[in-house]
C-alpha positions as CSV (number, residue, x, y, z in Angstrom):
1,X,11.4,-6.7,-18.2
2,X,7.7,-6.8,-17.4
3,X,6.7,-6.4,-13.7
4,X,4.5,-9.2,-12.3
5,X,2.3,-9.4,-9.2
6,X,5.1,-10.8,-7.1
7,X,7.6,-8.1,-7.9
8,X,5.0,-5.4,-7.5
9,X,4.0,-6.6,-4.1
10,X,7.8,-6.8,-3.0
11,X,8.2,-3.2,-4.4
12,X,5.3,-1.8,-2.5
13,X,6.5,-3.6,0.7
14,X,9.9,-1.8,0.3
15,X,8.1,1.5,-0.3
16,X,6.0,0.9,2.7
17,X,9.2,0.1,4.9
18,X,10.7,3.2,3.8
19,X,7.8,5.6,4.6
20,X,7.5,3.9,8.0
21,X,11.2,4.5,8.6
22,X,11.1,8.1,7.7
23,X,8.0,8.8,10.0
24,X,9.8,11.1,12.2
25,X,11.6,13.1,9.5
26,X,8.4,13.6,7.5
27,X,6.6,14.8,10.5
28,X,9.4,17.2,11.4
29,X,9.1,18.6,7.9
30,X,5.4,19.2,8.4
31,X,6.0,21.1,11.6
32,X,6.5,24.6,10.3
33,X,4.0,24.6,7.4
34,X,1.5,21.9,8.1
35,X,-0.4,19.9,10.9
36,X,2.8,18.3,12.2
37,X,1.4,14.8,11.2
38,X,2.3,14.0,7.7
39,X,4.9,11.3,8.9
40,X,2.5,9.9,11.4
41,X,-0.4,9.7,9.0
42,X,1.8,8.2,6.2
43,X,3.3,5.6,8.5
44,X,-0.3,4.5,9.8
45,X,-1.4,4.2,6.1
46,X,1.5,2.2,4.8
47,X,1.5,-0.2,7.9
48,X,-2.1,-0.9,6.8
49,X,-0.9,-1.4,3.2
50,X,1.6,-4.0,4.3
51,X,-1.2,-5.9,6.1
52,X,-3.4,-5.8,3.0
53,X,-0.5,-7.0,0.6
54,X,-0.3,-10.2,2.5
55,X,-3.7,-11.1,1.1
56,X,-3.1,-10.0,-2.6
57,X,-0.6,-12.6,-3.9
58,X,-3.2,-14.1,-6.2
59,X,-4.7,-10.9,-7.4
60,X,-3.9,-9.0,-10.6
61,X,-1.8,-5.9,-10.7
62,X,-4.8,-3.5,-11.1
63,X,-6.3,-5.0,-8.0
64,X,-3.1,-4.7,-5.9
65,X,-2.7,-1.1,-6.8
66,X,-6.3,-0.2,-6.3
67,X,-6.5,-1.9,-3.0
68,X,-3.4,0.0,-2.0
69,X,-5.0,3.2,-2.9
70,X,-8.2,2.4,-1.1
71,X,-6.3,1.4,2.0
72,X,-4.4,4.8,2.0
73,X,-7.7,6.6,1.6
74,X,-9.3,4.9,4.5
75,X,-6.3,5.2,7.0
76,X,-4.2,8.3,6.1
77,X,-5.6,11.4,7.6
78,X,-5.4,14.9,6.1
79,X,-5.1,15.5,2.3
80,X,-2.4,13.0,1.8
81,X,-4.8,10.0,2.0
82,X,-7.1,11.1,-0.8
83,X,-4.2,12.3,-3.0
84,X,-2.0,9.2,-2.7
85,X,-5.1,7.0,-2.7
86,X,-6.2,8.6,-6.0
87,X,-2.7,8.0,-7.6
88,X,-2.7,4.3,-6.9
89,X,-6.5,3.8,-7.6
90,X,-6.3,5.6,-10.9
91,X,-3.2,3.4,-11.8
92,X,-5.0,0.3,-10.7
93,X,-7.9,1.1,-12.9
94,X,-5.7,1.6,-15.9
95,X,-4.0,-1.8,-15.2
96,X,-7.2,-3.7,-14.3
97,X,-6.9,-7.5,-15.0
98,X,-3.2,-7.4,-15.9
99,X,-0.8,-10.0,-14.4
100,X,2.2,-8.1,-15.5
101,X,2.8,-4.7,-16.8
102,X,5.6,-3.4,-19.2
103,X,7.4,-0.1,-18.3
104,X,5.4,1.6,-21.0
105,X,2.2,0.5,-19.3
106,X,3.5,1.7,-16.0
107,X,4.3,5.1,-17.4
108,X,0.9,5.5,-18.9
109,X,-0.8,4.4,-15.6
110,X,1.5,6.8,-13.6
111,X,0.6,9.7,-16.0
112,X,-3.1,9.0,-15.4
113,X,-2.5,8.7,-11.6
114,X,-0.8,12.1,-11.6
115,X,-3.7,13.6,-13.5
116,X,-6.0,12.3,-10.9
117,X,-3.9,13.8,-8.0
118,X,-4.2,17.2,-9.8
119,X,-7.9,16.9,-10.3
120,X,-8.5,15.8,-6.7
121,X,-6.3,18.4,-5.1
122,X,-7.3,21.1,-7.7
123,X,-3.6,21.8,-8.0
124,X,-0.8,22.0,-10.5
125,X,3.0,22.4,-10.4
126,X,4.4,25.4,-8.7
127,X,2.0,25.4,-5.8
128,X,4.4,23.6,-3.3
129,X,2.7,20.2,-3.4
130,X,3.7,16.6,-4.1
131,X,3.0,17.4,-7.9
132,X,6.2,19.4,-7.9
133,X,8.0,16.1,-7.4
134,X,5.7,13.8,-9.4
135,X,5.5,15.7,-12.7
136,X,9.3,16.2,-13.1
137,X,9.8,12.5,-12.3
138,X,7.2,11.4,-14.8
139,X,8.7,13.7,-17.5
140,X,12.4,12.5,-16.7
141,X,11.3,8.8,-16.8
142,X,9.5,9.2,-20.1
143,X,12.5,11.0,-21.7
144,X,15.1,8.6,-20.4
145,X,13.0,5.5,-21.3
146,X,12.5,6.6,-24.8
147,X,16.2,7.3,-25.1
148,X,17.7,4.2,-23.4
149,X,14.9,1.7,-22.9
150,X,16.3,0.6,-19.5
151,X,13.8,0.6,-16.7
152,X,16.3,1.0,-13.8
153,X,18.1,4.0,-15.6
154,X,14.6,5.6,-16.2
155,X,13.6,5.1,-12.7
156,X,16.9,6.6,-11.5
157,X,16.3,9.7,-13.7
158,X,12.9,10.0,-12.3
159,X,14.3,9.8,-8.7
160,X,16.8,12.6,-9.6
161,X,14.2,14.8,-11.1
162,X,12.0,14.3,-8.0
163,X,14.8,15.3,-5.7
164,X,15.3,18.4,-7.8
165,X,11.5,19.1,-7.5
166,X,11.6,18.7,-3.9
167,X,14.4,21.1,-3.5
168,X,12.5,23.7,-5.6
169,X,9.7,23.5,-3.2
170,X,11.6,25.4,-0.7
171,X,11.5,28.3,-3.0
172,X,7.8,28.3,-3.5
173,X,4.8,29.8,-1.7
174,X,2.1,27.3,-1.1
175,X,-1.3,28.1,-2.4
176,X,-3.0,24.8,-1.5
177,X,-3.7,23.1,1.8
178,X,-2.6,23.9,5.3
179,X,0.8,25.2,4.1
180,X,-1.0,28.0,2.2
181,X,-1.9,29.5,5.7
182,X,1.7,30.5,6.4
183,X,2.3,32.3,3.1
184,X,5.8,33.6,2.6
185,X,6.9,32.2,5.9
186,X,6.9,28.8,4.2
187,X,9.8,29.8,1.9
188,X,12.9,27.8,2.9
189,X,10.8,24.7,4.0
190,X,10.5,21.7,1.6
191,X,7.0,20.2,1.0
192,X,6.4,17.0,3.1
193,X,4.2,15.5,0.4
194,X,6.7,16.0,-2.3
195,X,9.3,14.4,0.1
196,X,7.3,11.4,0.8
197,X,6.8,10.7,-3.0
198,X,10.7,11.2,-3.3
199,X,11.2,8.4,-0.8
200,X,8.9,6.2,-2.9
201,X,10.4,6.7,-6.3
202,X,14.0,6.5,-4.8
203,X,13.1,3.2,-3.2
204,X,11.7,1.9,-6.5
205,X,14.9,3.0,-8.3
206,X,17.1,1.4,-5.7
207,X,15.3,-1.9,-5.4
208,X,14.2,-2.5,-9.0
């Protein structure tokens, strides 16, 4: 079932509400290995996104996603703003001019978005970043979609893979960002960025 502008805006609002609701938890995760502000920054960004979404009902999917990304870049502090902003902006560029998107088009755009995150952060999997949730989610969704051609099932598989990826970040030593400063002392702590992405894809799977 193609996703149109109305459904996309509703989904982005649900995701925003979830991130805002998890502000304190995400900030607490950031306390031992970061700047103790991931939840605060993400909440600020998605509050701004909700305001922007109110003005985008007549815009195409690419514009909605690109505007979401630009809003995050301009309002979210630290590395999360540029990284999440890149994800949404790259997806928006891929889907420019479309009034609806198929799940195949979503997967292609998400793949390009993830590549953008890796390039922007100069990172890859295994470095205790959001990519450790994003990449497994992408792979699981693609595999499940090809096998079953059911959007909700594919999103659910992606959420499960992202959760496993988040759990795995507890075992990793960060080599990027603020978390890299604590070295081995970061073992046992899950990555806040991977966790915020997990909340996004879980929300998408639940509300689709």
